[in-house]
VOBA-1610 file (N, C-alpha, C; in pm, whole numbers, padded with zeros to 5 digits, always signed):
BEGIN
Unk-01270-00626-00004Unk-01189-00520+00000Unk-01066-00567+00082Unk-00950-00547+00017Unk-00823-00588+00102Unk-00751-00453+00138Unk-00725-00440+00257Unk-00658-00309+00308Unk-00520-00341+00377Unk-00464-00228+00409Unk-00329-00239+00482Unk-00230-00326+00426Unk-00215-00316+00294Unk-00104-00393+00223Unk+00021-00319+00227Unk+00138-00390+00223Unk+00270-00327+00225Unk+00312-00311+00084Unk+00376-00189+00045Unk+00423-00171-00089Unk+00528-00274-00125Unk+00538-00307-00249Unk+00647-00393-00316Unk+00659-00529-00242Unk+00531-00579-00217Unk+00520-00707-00144Unk+00434-00804-00219Unk+00476-00932-00232Unk+00401-01035-00302Unk+00285-01091-00212Unk+00163-01099-00271Unk+00045-01156-00197Unk-00013-01265-00283Unk-00067-01369-00214Unk-00151-01472-00269Unk-00291-01450-00220Unk-00385-01430-00310Unk-00525-01415-00270Unk-00607-01525-00342Unk-00692-01581-00246Unk-00782-01691-00282Unk-00927-01653-00252Unk-01018-01678-00355Unk-01151-01650-00345Unk-01227-01783-00357Unk-01321-01812-00266Unk-01406-01936-00275Unk-01545-01897-00304Unk-01608-01986-00385Unk-01748-01968-00412Unk-01829-02045-00301Unk-01918-01968-00239Unk-02007-02026-00132Unk-02144-02006-00171Unk-02226-02113-00161Unk-02372-02111-00187Unk-02446-02195-00096Unk-02533-02140-00015Unk-02611-02209+00084Unk-02527-02293+00168Unk-02420-02242+00216Unk-02336-02317+00314Unk-02238-02415+00250Unk-02245-02432+00116Unk-02151-02524+00052Unk-02034-02447-00008Unk-01917-02499+00004Unk-01801-02428-00051Unk-01771-02498-00188Unk-01760-02407-00291Unk-01733-02462-00429Unk-01589-02446-00466Unk-01579-02418-00593Unk-01436-02398-00649Unk-01370-02278-00596Unk-01237-02273-00606Unk-01167-02144-00569Unk-01092-02101-00680Unk-01046-01971-00678Unk-00952-01911-00771Unk-00842-01836-00689Unk-00721-01862-00732Unk-00609-01803-00662Unk-00528-01722-00759Unk-00484-01602-00713Unk-00390-01527-00794Unk-00279-01485-00702Unk-00154-01468-00765Unk-00045-01413-00699Unk-00011-01286-00756Unk+00002-01180-00682Unk+00028-01044-00732Unk+00120-00973-00639Unk+00171-00852-00687Unk+00262-00781-00607Unk+00217-00631-00610Unk+00211-00571-00488Unk+00183-00439-00480Unk+00298-00346-00540Unk+00255-00230-00598Unk+00355-00150-00654Unk+00435-00082-00551Unk+00560-00038-00589Unk+00641+00045-00485Unk+00576+00178-00472Unk+00603+00235-00356Unk+00557+00373-00325Unk+00636+00476-00404Unk+00581+00555-00484Unk+00658+00656-00563Unk+00727+00757-00462Unk+00847+00799-00503Unk+00907+00896-00421Unk+00847+01027-00409Unk+00862+01095-00295Unk+00814+01233-00283Unk+00906+01322-00358Unk+00855+01457-00382Unk+00928+01551-00452Unk+00947+01669-00358Unk+01043+01747-00400Unk+01063+01876-00324Unk+01084+01856-00177Unk+01154+01753-00129Unk+01169+01732+00012Unk+01267+01836+00068Unk+01222+01896+00176Unk+01302+02015+00223Unk+01287+02030+00377Unk+01379+02103+00436Unk+01371+02137+00582Unk+01318+02281+00590Unk+01195+02284+00652Unk+01131+02415+00662Unk+01173+02501+00781Unk+01210+02421+00893Unk+01248+02498+01016Unk+01339+02411+01090Unk+01452+02465+01145Unk+01547+02397+01225Unk+01539+02441+01381Unk+01529+02353+01466Unk+01542+02390+01605Unk+01654+02317+01672Unk+01678+02348+01789Unk+01790+02289+01864Unk+01776+02137+01879Unk+01660+02086+01891Unk+01619+01942+01903Unk+01516+01899+01807Unk+01485+01977+01708Unk+01374+01934+01617Unk+01401+01990+01469Unk+01333+01926+01382Unk+01328+01983+01236Unk+01181+01976+01200Unk+01148+02068+01121Unk+01012+02070+01055Unk+01032+02047+00900Unk+00982+01936+00855Unk+01000+01896+00721Unk+00878+01919+00634Unk+00898+01922+00499Unk+00778+01938+00403Unk+00830+01868+00280Unk+00728+01822+00198Unk+00748+01760+00069Unk+00618+01771-00007Unk+00632+01750-00141Unk+00524+01740-00233Unk+00491+01585-00249Unk+00367+01548-00216Unk+00335+01400-00227Unk+00338+01360-00369Unk+00356+01224-00392Unk+00340+01174-00534Unk+00202+01200-00595Unk+00191+01209-00724Unk+00065+01238-00792Unk-00032+01113-00749Unk-00160+01153-00729Unk-00262+01049-00696Unk-00266+01011-00556Unk-00175+01070-00471Unk-00187+01028-00332Unk-00239+01133-00247
//
C-alpha cells in the first residue's frame, strides 16, 4: 500500500521478488497521480472582523 501521494505528480514504483532471503527480478512502472477535482459551491458562510467561515461541496467520491 502506497500512501500520502501528491496529486498530479509522477512516481516510479519498483517491486522486487524475494524468496527465502534471495532477491529476484524486479518490475518498475512510472505513473502519475490524477489531479484533485475542484470543489463545487464554494461560499463564505460567515464574515467576522478577523475571520471567515467557508463551506463547499466536496468532489464526488471524496
